[in-house]
LUMGU-654661 format. One record per atom (N, C-alpha, C): x, y, z. Coordinates in steps of 0.1 Angstrom, whole numbers, plus 5000, padded with zeros to 4 digits. Each point is the difference from the previous one (the first is absolute). Layout:
XYZ
...
//
This chain:
894897435919
500350054985
499549904990
500149885003
499549894989
498550024999
499450015012
498450014997
499650134993
500850125003
499650114992
500349984985
501049924996
500449994986
498949914994
499549915007
499049904994
498650084998
499750085010
498850084998
500150094989
501250074997
500250094990
499949934986
500649874999
499749944987
498649964997
499149975010
498849954998
499250134995
500350125008
499250124995
500350044985
501349984997
500550044987
499349924989
499849865003
499449924990
498550034998
499350045011
498650035000
499850134992
500850095001
499950124992
500349994985
500949924997
500249964986
499049944994
499349905007
498849924994
498950104998
499850115008
499050084998
500150104988
501450024996
500150084989
499949934988
500249874998
499749934988
498549984995
499650044988
498549984997
499749864999
498849965002
499449874999
500049974984
500349894997
499949954986
498549964997
499450064990
498849974995
499949874990
499149915001
499949894991
499750064986
500649934988
499850044987
498450004996
499550094992
498649994998
499749884991
498849955002
499649894992
499650044986
500449934990
499750024986
498849904996
498950084993
499049914996
500349944986
499749884997
500149954987
499250064989
500450044991
499250044988
499449904992
498750014998
499349894991
499950054986
500149924990
499850034985
498650054999
499950104992
498750054997
499049904993
498849995005
499149904995
499150064989
500050124999
499250074989
498750025004
499050074992
498750045003
499249874999
498850015005
499049905001
499349954987
499550104993
499149974988
500750044987
500049914991
500650024987
499050004989
499850074990
499150004990
500750014986
499549914991
500650004986
498950024991
500250094990
499250044989
500849984987
499849914992
500949984988
499249994987
500750044989
499749964986
500949864998
499449904995
500649864999
500049964985
500949914998
500149944988
500049845001
499149924995
499849865000
501049964988
501249945003
500849954989
499649854996
499349945007
499649864996
498949994988
500449914991
499149974989
499749865000
498949964992
499749864998
499149984988
500249884994
499149974989
499149885004
498750024997
499049915005
499549924987
499949895000
499449924988
498849905005
498950034993
498849935003
499649914989
499649895001
499849904989
498649915003
499449974988
498849915001
500049914988
499549885002
499949904989
498649964998
499250074994
498449974999
500149894988
498849935000
499849894990
499150084990
500550014987
499250064990
499949914988
498949974994
499849924989
500649865003
499849955011
500549875004
501649985001
500650125000
501550015002
500450105010
501249995004
500550085011
500650134993
499550125004
500550124997
500950065010
500450124997
500950065011
499850154999
499950065012
499850155002
500950045010
500650124998
501050045010
499850165003
500450055011
500050145003
501350025008
500650124996
501350035006
500050145004
500650015013
500150145006
501550045003
500650114997
501250045005
499850135009
500149955012
499950105010
501350095002
499950144998
501250074999
500450055014
501350065000
500450085012
499350135000
499550045012
499350145000
500350085012
499850124999
500150095012
498849985008
500250055013
498950005009
500150095013
499449965010
500150075013
500349905011
500750045010
500449935012
500250095012
499649965012
500150075012
499949905012
500350075012
499949925012
500350085012
499949945012
500250085012
500449895010
501050035008
500749935010
500150065014
499849925009
500250055016
500949935007
501050065005
501049945008
499549965013
500049875005
499649965012
501050005011
501349944996
501049985011
501350004993
500950095005
501450024994
499950014985
500449904992
500050014987
499049934993
499149935006
499049924996
498650064999
499450004988
498750054999
499049924991
498850054999
498949934991
499650094990
499449974989
499450094990
499149934990
499450084993
499249974988
500550064986
499749924990
500550064987
498949974990
499950084989
499049994990
500850034987
499649914989
500550044987
498949984990
500050084990
498949994990
500550024985
499749904992
500450024986
498949964990
500050074989
498949974989
500950014988
499449904990
500649994989
499049974988
500250044988
499149984988
500849944989
499549884993
500749934991
499149934991
500449964989
499149914990
500149865004
499049934995
500049865000
500149944987
500849894998
500149944986
499349875001
499349974990
499249894997
500349934988
500149865002
500349914988
498849885001
499849954988
499249884999
500349914988
499749875003
500249904990
498749925000
499250024989
498749934999
500049904990
499549895003
499949894990
499050044989
500149944988
499250024988
498849905001
498850064997
498849915002
499949894990
500850014990
499849894988
501349915000
501150055004
501249934998
500749985014
500349875003
500749995012
501550025000
500550045011
501450045002
500350134992
499150084997
500350134992
499750115009
500950065007
499850115010
500050144991
499250085005
499950134995
500550095011
500950094999
500650085011
499650154997
499950075013
499950144998
500550065012
500350135001
500650085009
499250125002
500150075012
499450125002
500550075013
499550115003
500350085013
498950075006
500150025013
499050085008
500950105008
499450124998
500850125006
499450025013
501050085007
499550075013
499449925010
500749875001
499849935013
500750065013
499349995011
500750075011
500349905011
500950035007
500649925013
500250105010
499549995013
500350085011
500449905012
501150035005
500649935012
500050105011
499649965012
500050065013
500649925011
501150035007
500849935011
499850085012
499549945011
499950045012
500649915010
501150065007
500749905009
500350075014
500349905010
500450045013
501449955001
500850065008
501549965001
500650055013
501049915003
501150045011
501050094993
500450105007
501050094994
501250035009
501249994995
501350045006
500050154996
500150095010
500050154996
501350055007
501150054992
501350025005
500350164996
500250075010
500450154997
501550004999
500550014988
501549994998
500550135006
499550114996
500450145004
498750095001
500250125007
498850084999
499350044987
500849964988
499450034987
499549874993
500649895003
499949894993
499349895008
499149924994
499349895007
499849884989
500349885006
499949884992
499049905007
499249934991
499049915007
500049874990
499749895007
499749874991
498749955007
499249944992
498849935005
499749884993
499149925005
499449884993
498749975008
499149934993
498749945006
499049964990
498949955005
499049954989
499350134994
499549964987
499550094992
498749954993
498950075001
498949964992
499950064985
500049924992
500250044985
498649994993
499750104993
498750004993
500250034986
499449924990
500150034986
498750004993
499850084992
498750034992
500550004986
499649914991
500549984986
498849974990
500050074989
499149954989
500649894993
499349904998
500449864994
499149984988
500549934991
499249954988
499449865004
498750005000
499349875004
499449914989
500050074987
499449924989
500550084987
500349924991
500550064987
499049974989
499550104992
499149974990
500650024986
499649944991
500549994987
498949984989
500250044988
499149984989
500649914990
499049934993
500349914989
498950004990
500349984987
499049994990
500449914990
499049964991
500349914989
501050054991
501249934996
500149855001
500849975011
499950075012
500749975011
501549985000
500550074991
501549985000
500950085011
499250105005
500750105010
499050015012
500650055010
499350045011
500750145004
499250105006
500350135003
499650035012
500950055008
499750065015
498950124998
499149995009
499050115000
499950095012
500049915013
499950085011
500549915012
500050065012
500449925011
499150055013
499649915007
499350035012
501050045012
499750105007
501050055010
499349995014
500749945010
499350015013
501250055010
499650075011
500950055010
500049925012
501249955002
500149925011
500950065011
499549985012
500850065013
500349885010
501250005003
500449905009
500950085012
499949945012
500950045011
500849895005
501350025004
500849885004
500950075010
500549915010
501150045008
501349974994
500950085003
501449974996
501150065009
501150024995
501250065009
500350144995
500550085009
500750124996
501250055008
500950064994
501450045006
500450124992
500750095009
500650104993
501150085010
500650104993
501050095007
499850154995
500350085010
499750144996
501450095006
500350104992
501050105004
499550134999
500050075011
499450145000
501250115006
499750124992
500950125004
499050115004
500350065012
499050115004
500650135000
499350104994
500450134998
499850085015
498949955005
499850065013
499749895011
499650055011
499749895011
498949914995
499150044992
498849914998
499849974984
500650074991
499749994986
501349964993
499849914991
501249964991
499549924988
501049934993
499649924988
500749875003
499749924991
500649855001
499649914988
500849904999
499849914990
499949855007
499349904992
499749895006
499949894989
500249875005
499749884991
499249915008
499149934994
499249905007
499549894990
499749895006
499549894992
498949945007
498949954993
498949935004
499749904990
499749885005
499849894992
498949905004
499349944990
499049905002
499549954986
499049915000
499549954987
498549975002
499350024988
498449985002
499749944987
498749974999
499349944988
498950094995
499950024988
498950084994
499249934992
498850054996
499049954990
500849964989
499749884993
500749964988
499149984989
500650004987
499549974988
499649854999
500849925008
499749854999
499749945013
500249885001
499649925013
501150035011
501250024996
500950025011
500350165003
500050035013
500150155004
501250074994
499950124998
501150094995
500850035012
501349945002
500850045010
500850144998
500250085010
500550125000
500850035012
501250074999
500750045011
499550145005
500250025013
499650135006
501250065006
499850144999
501250085006
501350004991
501150025006
501350014993
500850095007
501150054992
501150095005
499550154997
500250085010
499550134998
501250105006
500150104992
500950125005
499350135000
500350085010
499350125003
500850115007
499450115000
500750125008
498950105001
500250085011
499150115002
500350065014
498850055006
500050085011
500249905014
500750055009
500249945012
499650095012
499249965009
499750085012
500349925013
500350085010
500249925013
499750105012
499549945010
499650085011
500449915014
//
């Protein structure tokens, strides 16, 4: 009887085990990665250069055995222009890109002179005048590293910095002409010689951009950037005319991504 009872218990345990379903291991969950965004970004902007500068050029020629004084002044204004660029994402949020900005301004040049008297020492005769429609054009072409962040499917933010090649072409006054006649009590401005000088210099550039996309590929954006450098232009006197290049820019326009 005891053997029969043991066999009955073993058989009952085996039947119960067959009725219980096998437990399946929980499915593995894949980690979700933050979206990195499209590879290519293009910016086409109208821009405004807010930086201004005043340039003053001087010369001290010897006239009638005395030292005279000639000067030319330029007030370079803030102007609208064009800005654009393209960036390519290489890895995660890091990309490389190129950018271009172009600005053109027209402004007058103010001239002044102090000319010694041919007959009387220490008696200066002064005059003033102006030259209209002097032109200045600036072009900035830069390469940069760019952090490209897709905040949401609609919004993108980027920051960048890198070297920039700055080019300026400006009309400068290289000589001031005046007239005088007997009894030589006065001198009068008559004309100015104008030369166009062009200089290229390396500088620095940096900026930031915020974009909103209406569709997957097309949107609008606003940006701010800065490029800076310094150069020397042809002068009225013996010392070169120093000029700053670049400045602060604000812009907005079309954004494309692919």
